[in-house]
N, C-alpha and C positions, 0 to 999 in steps of 0.2 A: 216118378217116371223118367227114364233116361232119354236123353235126347237123341235122335236119330241123326247121324251124320249124312249129309248129302255129297254126292260126287259132283264134281265140277261138270257142268255142261259142255259139251264138245259141239264145235259148230259141225253141222251137216253139210254134205255137198249141197242139200236142197237150200239152206239159208245162203250159202255163198252165191247160188245162181239168182238169187232174189235181189241181189244189189248188181244189176248190170251195169257196165261201163257206161258212160255218157255217149250219147248218140252222136256221131261225126258232124251231124249237121248242127246240132246245138252248139258243139265247140266251136264250129265256124261261126256261128252267129255270135257268139261270145267274144271271140277273139276279133270280129269285125266291128262290133259294138265298142270294144275296147279302143281299137285303132281310130275308129271315127272321133271318140270322146277325146283321145289325145291329139288328135289333128285339130279339132275344134278349140281346144285349150291353147295350141300352139299358135293358132290363127287370131285367138284372143290376146295373146302376149304380143305378137307382131303388130297388132292394130294398136295396142297401147304404146309400144315402143316408137311407132310410127307418130302417133298424136304427141307423144312427149316431145319428139323432135320437132314437129310443126311449131309446138306452143314455144320451144326454146328459140327456134328461128325467129319467130313473131316477137319474141321478148326482144331479142337481138336488134331486129330493125326499129322497134319502139324506143330502145334505149339509145341506140346511135341517133335516131331523129331527135329525141329530146337532148342529147347533148350537143347536137348541131345547133339547135333552137337556144338554147342556153349561150352557148358560144356566142351567136349571133347577136344575143342581146347585151351580153357582157362587152362585146367589141363595139357595140353601139353606143351604150353607156360610156364607156371610155374614150371614144371620138367625141361624144358631146360634151364630155367634162373638160377636154382638151381645147373646145372651141371651135371642132370641127363642124361640118354641115351635116345634120342627120340624115341618113338615108332610108328610104322608106321601100317596102316590098309591097 
């Protein structure tokens, strides 16, 4: 039995009308959500940068304090080794 050839289906106006454009209110809501998410991510990045800056400042202060204390201990040890009177704090 010979096979019948089918003609390609054409889109009718009715099928095109069944795919309506997205509602402007829905588009606005999607855009608003995208902007809110981008802002939240930017805020998180800024907060992380601020935290890193504060940690770096704290590390710098602690390093300076440690350096000062080590220098004081070395100076005191040097003075004691030379026979000078030790100082106390």
